[in-house]
mmCIF file of the N, C-alpha and C atoms, coordinates in Angstrom:
data_MODEL
# 
_entry.id   MODEL 
# 
loop_
_atom_site.group_PDB 
_atom_site.id 
_atom_site.type_symbol 
_atom_site.label_atom_id 
_atom_site.label_alt_id 
_atom_site.label_comp_id 
_atom_site.label_asym_id 
_atom_site.label_entity_id 
_atom_site.label_seq_id 
_atom_site.pdbx_PDB_ins_code 
_atom_site.Cartn_x 
_atom_site.Cartn_y 
_atom_site.Cartn_z 
_atom_site.occupancy 
_atom_site.B_iso_or_equiv 
_atom_site.pdbx_formal_charge 
_atom_site.auth_seq_id 
_atom_site.auth_comp_id 
_atom_site.auth_asym_id 
_atom_site.auth_atom_id 
_atom_site.pdbx_PDB_model_num 
ATOM 1   N N  . MET A 1 1  ? 1.149  -1.169 -0.119  1.00 0.00 ? 1  MET A N  1 
ATOM 2   C CA . MET A 1 1  ? -0.034 -0.114 0.078   1.00 0.00 ? 1  MET A CA 1 
ATOM 3   C C  . MET A 1 1  ? 0.757  1.496  -0.007  1.00 0.00 ? 1  MET A C  1 
ATOM 4   N N  . ALA A 1 2  ? 0.509  2.332  -0.618  1.00 0.00 ? 2  ALA A N  1 
ATOM 5   C CA . ALA A 1 2  ? 1.197  3.337  -0.851  1.00 0.00 ? 2  ALA A CA 1 
ATOM 6   C C  . ALA A 1 2  ? 0.555  4.816  -0.920  1.00 0.00 ? 2  ALA A C  1 
ATOM 7   N N  . THR A 1 3  ? 0.951  5.888  -0.605  1.00 0.00 ? 3  THR A N  1 
ATOM 8   C CA . THR A 1 3  ? 0.224  7.223  -0.928  1.00 0.00 ? 3  THR A CA 1 
ATOM 9   C C  . THR A 1 3  ? 0.782  8.249  -1.689  1.00 0.00 ? 3  THR A C  1 
ATOM 10  N N  . TYR A 1 4  ? 0.430  8.729  -2.647  1.00 0.00 ? 4  TYR A N  1 
ATOM 11  C CA . TYR A 1 4  ? 0.771  9.366  -3.583  1.00 0.00 ? 4  TYR A CA 1 
ATOM 12  C C  . TYR A 1 4  ? 0.261  10.762 -3.680  1.00 0.00 ? 4  TYR A C  1 
ATOM 13  N N  . LYS A 1 5  ? 1.224  11.900 -3.628  1.00 0.00 ? 5  LYS A N  1 
ATOM 14  C CA . LYS A 1 5  ? 0.862  13.237 -3.740  1.00 0.00 ? 5  LYS A CA 1 
ATOM 15  C C  . LYS A 1 5  ? 1.174  13.941 -5.273  1.00 0.00 ? 5  LYS A C  1 
ATOM 16  N N  . LEU A 1 6  ? -0.092 14.691 -5.729  1.00 0.00 ? 6  LEU A N  1 
ATOM 17  C CA . LEU A 1 6  ? -0.144 15.323 -6.820  1.00 0.00 ? 6  LEU A CA 1 
ATOM 18  C C  . LEU A 1 6  ? 0.259  16.522 -7.051  1.00 0.00 ? 6  LEU A C  1 
ATOM 19  N N  . ILE A 1 7  ? 1.494  16.716 -7.775  1.00 0.00 ? 7  ILE A N  1 
ATOM 20  C CA . ILE A 1 7  ? 1.832  18.151 -8.212  1.00 0.00 ? 7  ILE A CA 1 
ATOM 21  C C  . ILE A 1 7  ? 1.071  18.720 -9.617  1.00 0.00 ? 7  ILE A C  1 
ATOM 22  N N  . LYS A 1 8  ? 1.275  20.089 -9.887  1.00 0.00 ? 8  LYS A N  1 
ATOM 23  C CA . LYS A 1 8  ? 0.919  20.611 -11.309 1.00 0.00 ? 8  LYS A CA 1 
ATOM 24  C C  . LYS A 1 8  ? 2.173  21.242 -11.592 1.00 0.00 ? 8  LYS A C  1 
ATOM 25  N N  . LEU A 1 9  ? 2.951  20.849 -12.857 1.00 0.00 ? 9  LEU A N  1 
ATOM 26  C CA . LEU A 1 9  ? 4.146  21.564 -13.655 1.00 0.00 ? 9  LEU A CA 1 
ATOM 27  C C  . LEU A 1 9  ? 3.789  22.177 -14.772 1.00 0.00 ? 9  LEU A C  1 
ATOM 28  N N  . VAL A 1 10 ? 4.341  23.053 -15.066 1.00 0.00 ? 10 VAL A N  1 
ATOM 29  C CA . VAL A 1 10 ? 4.425  23.603 -16.645 1.00 0.00 ? 10 VAL A CA 1 
ATOM 30  C C  . VAL A 1 10 ? 5.546  23.200 -17.090 1.00 0.00 ? 10 VAL A C  1 
ATOM 31  N N  . GLY A 1 11 ? 5.739  22.762 -18.225 1.00 0.00 ? 11 GLY A N  1 
ATOM 32  C CA . GLY A 1 11 ? 7.037  22.281 -18.870 1.00 0.00 ? 11 GLY A CA 1 
ATOM 33  C C  . GLY A 1 11 ? 6.933  23.218 -20.502 1.00 0.00 ? 11 GLY A C  1 
ATOM 34  N N  . THR A 1 12 ? 8.143  23.484 -20.822 1.00 0.00 ? 12 THR A N  1 
ATOM 35  C CA . THR A 1 12 ? 8.450  24.135 -21.987 1.00 0.00 ? 12 THR A CA 1 
ATOM 36  C C  . THR A 1 12 ? 9.519  24.035 -22.983 1.00 0.00 ? 12 THR A C  1 
ATOM 37  N N  . SER A 1 13 ? 9.296  24.349 -24.251 1.00 0.00 ? 13 SER A N  1 
ATOM 38  C CA . SER A 1 13 ? 10.301 23.946 -24.860 1.00 0.00 ? 13 SER A CA 1 
ATOM 39  C C  . SER A 1 13 ? 10.243 24.647 -26.178 1.00 0.00 ? 13 SER A C  1 
ATOM 40  N N  . PRO A 1 14 ? 11.066 25.014 -26.768 1.00 0.00 ? 14 PRO A N  1 
ATOM 41  C CA . PRO A 1 14 ? 11.283 25.571 -28.138 1.00 0.00 ? 14 PRO A CA 1 
ATOM 42  C C  . PRO A 1 14 ? 11.067 24.559 -29.421 1.00 0.00 ? 14 PRO A C  1 
ATOM 43  N N  . ARG A 1 15 ? 11.398 23.202 -29.025 1.00 0.00 ? 15 ARG A N  1 
ATOM 44  C CA . ARG A 1 15 ? 11.147 22.017 -29.791 1.00 0.00 ? 15 ARG A CA 1 
ATOM 45  C C  . ARG A 1 15 ? 9.993  21.325 -29.999 1.00 0.00 ? 15 ARG A C  1 
ATOM 46  N N  . SER A 1 16 ? 9.531  20.810 -28.920 1.00 0.00 ? 16 SER A N  1 
ATOM 47  C CA . SER A 1 16 ? 8.508  19.997 -28.928 1.00 0.00 ? 16 SER A CA 1 
ATOM 48  C C  . SER A 1 16 ? 7.797  20.021 -27.769 1.00 0.00 ? 16 SER A C  1 
ATOM 49  N N  . LEU A 1 17 ? 6.408  19.166 -28.067 1.00 0.00 ? 17 LEU A N  1 
ATOM 50  C CA . LEU A 1 17 ? 5.581  18.793 -26.596 1.00 0.00 ? 17 LEU A CA 1 
ATOM 51  C C  . LEU A 1 17 ? 6.542  17.649 -25.625 1.00 0.00 ? 17 LEU A C  1 
ATOM 52  N N  . GLU A 1 18 ? 7.058  16.858 -26.555 1.00 0.00 ? 18 GLU A N  1 
ATOM 53  C CA . GLU A 1 18 ? 7.694  15.748 -25.894 1.00 0.00 ? 18 GLU A CA 1 
ATOM 54  C C  . GLU A 1 18 ? 9.042  16.622 -24.996 1.00 0.00 ? 18 GLU A C  1 
ATOM 55  N N  . ASP A 1 19 ? 9.630  17.530 -25.631 1.00 0.00 ? 19 ASP A N  1 
ATOM 56  C CA . ASP A 1 19 ? 10.816 18.002 -24.656 1.00 0.00 ? 19 ASP A CA 1 
ATOM 57  C C  . ASP A 1 19 ? 10.543 18.853 -23.671 1.00 0.00 ? 19 ASP A C  1 
ATOM 58  N N  . ALA A 1 20 ? 9.340  19.557 -23.818 1.00 0.00 ? 20 ALA A N  1 
ATOM 59  C CA . ALA A 1 20 ? 8.678  19.925 -22.727 1.00 0.00 ? 20 ALA A CA 1 
ATOM 60  C C  . ALA A 1 20 ? 8.389  19.184 -21.406 1.00 0.00 ? 20 ALA A C  1 
ATOM 61  N N  . ILE A 1 21 ? 7.613  17.759 -22.251 1.00 0.00 ? 21 ILE A N  1 
ATOM 62  C CA . ILE A 1 21 ? 7.374  16.949 -20.794 1.00 0.00 ? 21 ILE A CA 1 
ATOM 63  C C  . ILE A 1 21 ? 8.879  16.524 -20.257 1.00 0.00 ? 21 ILE A C  1 
ATOM 64  N N  . GLN A 1 22 ? 9.709  16.025 -21.213 1.00 0.00 ? 22 GLN A N  1 
ATOM 65  C CA . GLN A 1 22 ? 10.999 15.745 -20.723 1.00 0.00 ? 22 GLN A CA 1 
ATOM 66  C C  . GLN A 1 22 ? 11.651 16.454 -19.991 1.00 0.00 ? 22 GLN A C  1 
ATOM 67  N N  . SER A 1 23 ? 11.668 17.936 -19.953 1.00 0.00 ? 23 SER A N  1 
ATOM 68  C CA . SER A 1 23 ? 12.220 18.949 -19.349 1.00 0.00 ? 23 SER A CA 1 
ATOM 69  C C  . SER A 1 23 ? 11.436 19.293 -18.017 1.00 0.00 ? 23 SER A C  1 
ATOM 70  N N  . ALA A 1 24 ? 10.267 18.944 -17.916 1.00 0.00 ? 24 ALA A N  1 
ATOM 71  C CA . ALA A 1 24 ? 9.528  19.406 -16.527 1.00 0.00 ? 24 ALA A CA 1 
ATOM 72  C C  . ALA A 1 24 ? 9.737  18.183 -15.669 1.00 0.00 ? 24 ALA A C  1 
ATOM 73  N N  . VAL A 1 25 ? 9.695  16.937 -16.212 1.00 0.00 ? 25 VAL A N  1 
ATOM 74  C CA . VAL A 1 25 ? 10.113 15.857 -15.198 1.00 0.00 ? 25 VAL A CA 1 
ATOM 75  C C  . VAL A 1 25 ? 11.389 15.636 -14.816 1.00 0.00 ? 25 VAL A C  1 
ATOM 76  N N  . ALA A 1 26 ? 12.534 16.306 -15.899 1.00 0.00 ? 26 ALA A N  1 
ATOM 77  C CA . ALA A 1 26 ? 13.868 15.924 -15.397 1.00 0.00 ? 26 ALA A CA 1 
ATOM 78  C C  . ALA A 1 26 ? 13.993 17.420 -14.346 1.00 0.00 ? 26 ALA A C  1 
ATOM 79  N N  . ASP A 1 27 ? 13.538 18.513 -14.132 1.00 0.00 ? 27 ASP A N  1 
ATOM 80  C CA . ASP A 1 27 ? 13.633 19.685 -13.671 1.00 0.00 ? 27 ASP A CA 1 
ATOM 81  C C  . ASP A 1 27 ? 13.158 19.179 -11.969 1.00 0.00 ? 27 ASP A C  1 
ATOM 82  N N  . ALA A 1 28 ? 11.812 18.557 -12.023 1.00 0.00 ? 28 ALA A N  1 
ATOM 83  C CA . ALA A 1 28 ? 11.194 17.921 -11.049 1.00 0.00 ? 28 ALA A CA 1 
ATOM 84  C C  . ALA A 1 28 ? 11.966 16.908 -10.017 1.00 0.00 ? 28 ALA A C  1 
ATOM 85  N N  . SER A 1 29 ? 12.357 16.024 -11.057 1.00 0.00 ? 29 SER A N  1 
ATOM 86  C CA . SER A 1 29 ? 13.715 15.051 -10.308 1.00 0.00 ? 29 SER A CA 1 
ATOM 87  C C  . SER A 1 29 ? 14.462 15.614 -9.113  1.00 0.00 ? 29 SER A C  1 
ATOM 88  N N  . LYS A 1 30 ? 15.135 16.744 -9.875  1.00 0.00 ? 30 LYS A N  1 
ATOM 89  C CA . LYS A 1 30 ? 15.972 17.210 -8.912  1.00 0.00 ? 30 LYS A CA 1 
ATOM 90  C C  . LYS A 1 30 ? 15.796 17.366 -7.709  1.00 0.00 ? 30 LYS A C  1 
ATOM 91  N N  . SER A 1 31 ? 14.565 17.979 -7.170  1.00 0.00 ? 31 SER A N  1 
ATOM 92  C CA . SER A 1 31 ? 14.420 18.159 -5.645  1.00 0.00 ? 31 SER A CA 1 
ATOM 93  C C  . SER A 1 31 ? 12.916 17.203 -5.431  1.00 0.00 ? 31 SER A C  1 
ATOM 94  N N  . LEU A 1 32 ? 12.512 16.380 -6.312  1.00 0.00 ? 32 LEU A N  1 
ATOM 95  C CA . LEU A 1 32 ? 11.575 15.169 -5.639  1.00 0.00 ? 32 LEU A CA 1 
ATOM 96  C C  . LEU A 1 32 ? 11.921 13.876 -5.743  1.00 0.00 ? 32 LEU A C  1 
ATOM 97  N N  . ARG A 1 33 ? 11.998 13.056 -4.690  1.00 0.00 ? 33 ARG A N  1 
ATOM 98  C CA . ARG A 1 33 ? 12.133 11.856 -4.588  1.00 0.00 ? 33 ARG A CA 1 
ATOM 99  C C  . ARG A 1 33 ? 10.952 11.212 -5.139  1.00 0.00 ? 33 ARG A C  1 
ATOM 100 N N  . ASP A 1 34 ? 11.233 9.843  -5.684  1.00 0.00 ? 34 ASP A N  1 
ATOM 101 C CA . ASP A 1 34 ? 10.307 9.184  -5.911  1.00 0.00 ? 34 ASP A CA 1 
ATOM 102 C C  . ASP A 1 34 ? 9.368  9.292  -6.908  1.00 0.00 ? 34 ASP A C  1 
ATOM 103 N N  . LEU A 1 35 ? 9.414  10.113 -8.035  1.00 0.00 ? 35 LEU A N  1 
ATOM 104 C CA . LEU A 1 35 ? 8.616  10.283 -8.965  1.00 0.00 ? 35 LEU A CA 1 
ATOM 105 C C  . LEU A 1 35 ? 7.713  8.976  -9.487  1.00 0.00 ? 35 LEU A C  1 
ATOM 106 N N  . ALA A 1 36 ? 6.455  9.064  -9.716  1.00 0.00 ? 36 ALA A N  1 
ATOM 107 C CA . ALA A 1 36 ? 6.162  7.578  -10.197 1.00 0.00 ? 36 ALA A CA 1 
ATOM 108 C C  . ALA A 1 36 ? 5.512  7.628  -11.557 1.00 0.00 ? 36 ALA A C  1 
ATOM 109 N N  . TRP A 1 37 ? 4.878  8.704  -11.886 1.00 0.00 ? 37 TRP A N  1 
ATOM 110 C CA . TRP A 1 37 ? 4.187  8.731  -12.872 1.00 0.00 ? 37 TRP A CA 1 
ATOM 111 C C  . TRP A 1 37 ? 4.038  10.170 -13.395 1.00 0.00 ? 37 TRP A C  1 
ATOM 112 N N  . PHE A 1 38 ? 3.092  10.558 -14.471 1.00 0.00 ? 38 PHE A N  1 
ATOM 113 C CA . PHE A 1 38 ? 2.678  11.641 -14.860 1.00 0.00 ? 38 PHE A CA 1 
ATOM 114 C C  . PHE A 1 38 ? 1.623  11.544 -16.096 1.00 0.00 ? 38 PHE A C  1 
ATOM 115 N N  . GLU A 1 39 ? 0.804  12.850 -15.911 1.00 0.00 ? 39 GLU A N  1 
ATOM 116 C CA . GLU A 1 39 ? -0.479 12.603 -16.912 1.00 0.00 ? 39 GLU A CA 1 
ATOM 117 C C  . GLU A 1 39 ? -0.409 14.081 -17.479 1.00 0.00 ? 39 GLU A C  1 
ATOM 118 N N  . VAL A 1 40 ? -0.534 14.093 -18.626 1.00 0.00 ? 40 VAL A N  1 
ATOM 119 C CA . VAL A 1 40 ? -0.700 15.417 -19.513 1.00 0.00 ? 40 VAL A CA 1 
ATOM 120 C C  . VAL A 1 40 ? -2.114 15.700 -19.547 1.00 0.00 ? 40 VAL A C  1 
ATOM 121 N N  . VAL A 1 41 ? -2.443 17.354 -18.736 1.00 0.00 ? 41 VAL A N  1 
ATOM 122 C CA . VAL A 1 41 ? -3.448 17.713 -18.659 1.00 0.00 ? 41 VAL A CA 1 
ATOM 123 C C  . VAL A 1 41 ? -4.221 18.963 -19.648 1.00 0.00 ? 41 VAL A C  1 
ATOM 124 N N  . GLU A 1 42 ? -2.807 19.570 -20.156 1.00 0.00 ? 42 GLU A N  1 
ATOM 125 C CA . GLU A 1 42 ? -3.398 20.506 -21.081 1.00 0.00 ? 42 GLU A CA 1 
ATOM 126 C C  . GLU A 1 42 ? -1.931 20.831 -21.874 1.00 0.00 ? 42 GLU A C  1 
ATOM 127 N N  . GLN A 1 43 ? -2.154 20.897 -23.248 1.00 0.00 ? 43 GLN A N  1 
ATOM 128 C CA . GLN A 1 43 ? -1.018 21.201 -24.315 1.00 0.00 ? 43 GLN A CA 1 
ATOM 129 C C  . GLN A 1 43 ? -1.721 22.443 -24.555 1.00 0.00 ? 43 GLN A C  1 
ATOM 130 N N  . ARG A 1 44 ? -0.344 23.488 -24.879 1.00 0.00 ? 44 ARG A N  1 
ATOM 131 C CA . ARG A 1 44 ? -0.748 24.642 -25.644 1.00 0.00 ? 44 ARG A CA 1 
ATOM 132 C C  . ARG A 1 44 ? 0.717  25.233 -26.337 1.00 0.00 ? 44 ARG A C  1 
ATOM 133 N N  . GLY A 1 45 ? 1.000  26.118 -26.862 1.00 0.00 ? 45 GLY A N  1 
ATOM 134 C CA . GLY A 1 45 ? 2.102  26.837 -27.415 1.00 0.00 ? 45 GLY A CA 1 
ATOM 135 C C  . GLY A 1 45 ? 1.748  28.354 -27.760 1.00 0.00 ? 45 GLY A C  1 
ATOM 136 N N  . ARG A 1 46 ? 2.558  28.916 -27.789 1.00 0.00 ? 46 ARG A N  1 
ATOM 137 C CA . ARG A 1 46 ? 3.063  30.378 -27.718 1.00 0.00 ? 46 ARG A CA 1 
ATOM 138 C C  . ARG A 1 46 ? 3.548  30.378 -29.494 1.00 0.00 ? 46 ARG A C  1 
ATOM 139 N N  . VAL A 1 47 ? 2.910  31.553 -30.132 1.00 0.00 ? 47 VAL A N  1 
ATOM 140 C CA . VAL A 1 47 ? 3.124  31.695 -31.722 1.00 0.00 ? 47 VAL A CA 1 
ATOM 141 C C  . VAL A 1 47 ? 3.977  33.252 -31.453 1.00 0.00 ? 47 VAL A C  1 
ATOM 142 N N  . LYS A 1 48 ? 4.736  33.411 -32.386 1.00 0.00 ? 48 LYS A N  1 
ATOM 143 C CA . LYS A 1 48 ? 5.454  34.626 -32.396 1.00 0.00 ? 48 LYS A CA 1 
ATOM 144 C C  . LYS A 1 48 ? 5.768  35.008 -33.856 1.00 0.00 ? 48 LYS A C  1 
ATOM 145 N N  . ASP A 1 49 ? 5.416  36.037 -34.580 1.00 0.00 ? 49 ASP A N  1 
ATOM 146 C CA . ASP A 1 49 ? 5.588  36.360 -36.065 1.00 0.00 ? 49 ASP A CA 1 
ATOM 147 C C  . ASP A 1 49 ? 4.905  34.977 -36.726 1.00 0.00 ? 49 ASP A C  1 
ATOM 148 N N  . GLY A 1 50 ? 3.608  34.988 -36.585 1.00 0.00 ? 50 GLY A N  1 
ATOM 149 C CA . GLY A 1 50 ? 3.053  33.611 -37.310 1.00 0.00 ? 50 GLY A CA 1 
ATOM 150 C C  . GLY A 1 50 ? 3.821  32.190 -37.572 1.00 0.00 ? 50 GLY A C  1 
ATOM 151 N N  . VAL A 1 51 ? 4.678  31.817 -36.450 1.00 0.00 ? 51 VAL A N  1 
ATOM 152 C CA . VAL A 1 51 ? 5.491  30.560 -36.098 1.00 0.00 ? 51 VAL A CA 1 
ATOM 153 C C  . VAL A 1 51 ? 5.326  30.404 -35.248 1.00 0.00 ? 51 VAL A C  1 
ATOM 154 N N  . VAL A 1 52 ? 5.259  29.057 -34.658 1.00 0.00 ? 52 VAL A N  1 
ATOM 155 C CA . VAL A 1 52 ? 5.242  28.212 -33.139 1.00 0.00 ? 52 VAL A CA 1 
ATOM 156 C C  . VAL A 1 52 ? 6.706  28.572 -32.865 1.00 0.00 ? 52 VAL A C  1 
ATOM 157 N N  . ALA A 1 53 ? 6.415  29.424 -31.473 1.00 0.00 ? 53 ALA A N  1 
ATOM 158 C CA . ALA A 1 53 ? 7.757  30.062 -31.281 1.00 0.00 ? 53 ALA A CA 1 
ATOM 159 C C  . ALA A 1 53 ? 8.072  28.989 -29.770 1.00 0.00 ? 53 ALA A C  1 
ATOM 160 N N  . GLU A 1 54 ? 6.876  28.383 -29.220 1.00 0.00 ? 54 GLU A N  1 
ATOM 161 C CA . GLU A 1 54 ? 7.325  27.550 -27.636 1.00 0.00 ? 54 GLU A CA 1 
ATOM 162 C C  . GLU A 1 54 ? 6.013  26.561 -27.670 1.00 0.00 ? 54 GLU A C  1 
ATOM 163 N N  . PHE A 1 55 ? 6.465  25.433 -27.196 1.00 0.00 ? 55 PHE A N  1 
ATOM 164 C CA . PHE A 1 55 ? 5.759  24.547 -26.953 1.00 0.00 ? 55 PHE A CA 1 
ATOM 165 C C  . PHE A 1 55 ? 5.296  24.359 -25.214 1.00 0.00 ? 55 PHE A C  1 
ATOM 166 N N  . GLN A 1 56 ? 4.195  24.096 -24.917 1.00 0.00 ? 56 GLN A N  1 
ATOM 167 C CA . GLN A 1 56 ? 3.875  24.165 -23.251 1.00 0.00 ? 56 GLN A CA 1 
ATOM 168 C C  . GLN A 1 56 ? 3.050  23.137 -23.161 1.00 0.00 ? 56 GLN A C  1 
ATOM 169 N N  . VAL A 1 57 ? 3.534  22.468 -22.022 1.00 0.00 ? 57 VAL A N  1 
ATOM 170 C CA . VAL A 1 57 ? 2.641  21.563 -21.656 1.00 0.00 ? 57 VAL A CA 1 
ATOM 171 C C  . VAL A 1 57 ? 2.267  21.454 -19.888 1.00 0.00 ? 57 VAL A C  1 
ATOM 172 N N  . THR A 1 58 ? 1.245  21.215 -19.591 1.00 0.00 ? 58 THR A N  1 
ATOM 173 C CA . THR A 1 58 ? 0.923  21.209 -18.136 1.00 0.00 ? 58 THR A CA 1 
ATOM 174 C C  . THR A 1 58 ? 0.850  19.503 -17.624 1.00 0.00 ? 58 THR A C  1 
ATOM 175 N N  . LEU A 1 59 ? 1.051  19.331 -16.763 1.00 0.00 ? 59 LEU A N  1 
ATOM 176 C CA . LEU A 1 59 ? 1.319  17.860 -16.214 1.00 0.00 ? 59 LEU A CA 1 
ATOM 177 C C  . LEU A 1 59 ? 0.933  17.930 -14.961 1.00 0.00 ? 59 LEU A C  1 
ATOM 178 N N  . GLN A 1 60 ? 0.217  16.707 -14.534 1.00 0.00 ? 60 GLN A N  1 
ATOM 179 C CA . GLN A 1 60 ? 0.234  16.447 -13.024 1.00 0.00 ? 60 GLN A CA 1 
ATOM 180 C C  . GLN A 1 60 ? 1.195  15.345 -12.698 1.00 0.00 ? 60 GLN A C  1 
ATOM 181 N N  . VAL A 1 61 ? 2.055  15.376 -12.222 1.00 0.00 ? 61 VAL A N  1 
ATOM 182 C CA . VAL A 1 61 ? 3.148  14.345 -11.574 1.00 0.00 ? 61 VAL A CA 1 
ATOM 183 C C  . VAL A 1 61 ? 2.863  13.784 -10.289 1.00 0.00 ? 61 VAL A C  1 
ATOM 184 N N  . GLY A 1 62 ? 2.887  12.780 -10.204 1.00 0.00 ? 62 GLY A N  1 
ATOM 185 C CA . GLY A 1 62 ? 2.777  11.929 -8.866  1.00 0.00 ? 62 GLY A CA 1 
ATOM 186 C C  . GLY A 1 62 ? 3.837  11.352 -8.434  1.00 0.00 ? 62 GLY A C  1 
ATOM 187 N N  . PHE A 1 63 ? 4.206  11.469 -7.071  1.00 0.00 ? 63 PHE A N  1 
ATOM 188 C CA . PHE A 1 63 ? 5.380  10.818 -6.167  1.00 0.00 ? 63 PHE A CA 1 
ATOM 189 C C  . PHE A 1 63 ? 4.843  10.340 -5.005  1.00 0.00 ? 63 PHE A C  1 
ATOM 190 N N  . LYS A 1 64 ? 5.648  9.376  -4.587  1.00 0.00 ? 64 LYS A N  1 
ATOM 191 C CA . LYS A 1 64 ? 5.324  8.336  -3.397  1.00 0.00 ? 64 LYS A CA 1 
ATOM 192 C C  . LYS A 1 64 ? 5.506  9.346  -2.132  1.00 0.00 ? 64 LYS A C  1 
ATOM 193 N N  . VAL A 1 65 ? 4.674  9.446  -1.089  1.00 0.00 ? 65 VAL A N  1 
ATOM 194 C CA . VAL A 1 65 ? 4.830  9.981  0.252   1.00 0.00 ? 65 VAL A CA 1 
ATOM 195 C C  . VAL A 1 65 ? 5.600  9.062  0.896   1.00 0.00 ? 65 VAL A C  1 
ATOM 196 N N  . GLU A 1 66 ? 6.682  9.745  1.458   1.00 0.00 ? 66 GLU A N  1 
ATOM 197 C CA . GLU A 1 66 ? 7.444  8.903  2.415   1.00 0.00 ? 66 GLU A CA 1 
ATOM 198 C C  . GLU A 1 66 ? 6.932  8.744  4.146   1.00 0.00 ? 66 GLU A C  1 
ATOM 199 N N  . ALA A 1 67 ? 6.606  7.602  4.255   1.00 0.00 ? 67 ALA A N  1 
ATOM 200 C CA . ALA A 1 67 ? 5.976  7.291  5.429   1.00 0.00 ? 67 ALA A CA 1 
ATOM 201 C C  . ALA A 1 67 ? 6.807  7.228  6.824   1.00 0.00 ? 67 ALA A C  1 
ATOM 202 N N  . ASP A 1 68 ? 6.710  7.823  7.799   1.00 0.00 ? 68 ASP A N  1 
ATOM 203 C CA . ASP A 1 68 ? 7.886  8.077  9.215   1.00 0.00 ? 68 ASP A CA 1 
ATOM 204 C C  . ASP A 1 68 ? 8.031  6.475  9.689   1.00 0.00 ? 68 ASP A C  1 
# 
């Protein structure tokens, strides 16, 4: 049995949604232990001068709560 906490993250990338996801998970794993899963809850981007300038993705990330 385990308990998990959910947090919301927003990852960005000038290249792709996949890179935005990878970036958000990699950065979160630097300060959170036991990341277990993620769920993409929103995808969007930024347009500049008529072209896609940035991909943005909102994730819910679950990690295991440590019991004392």
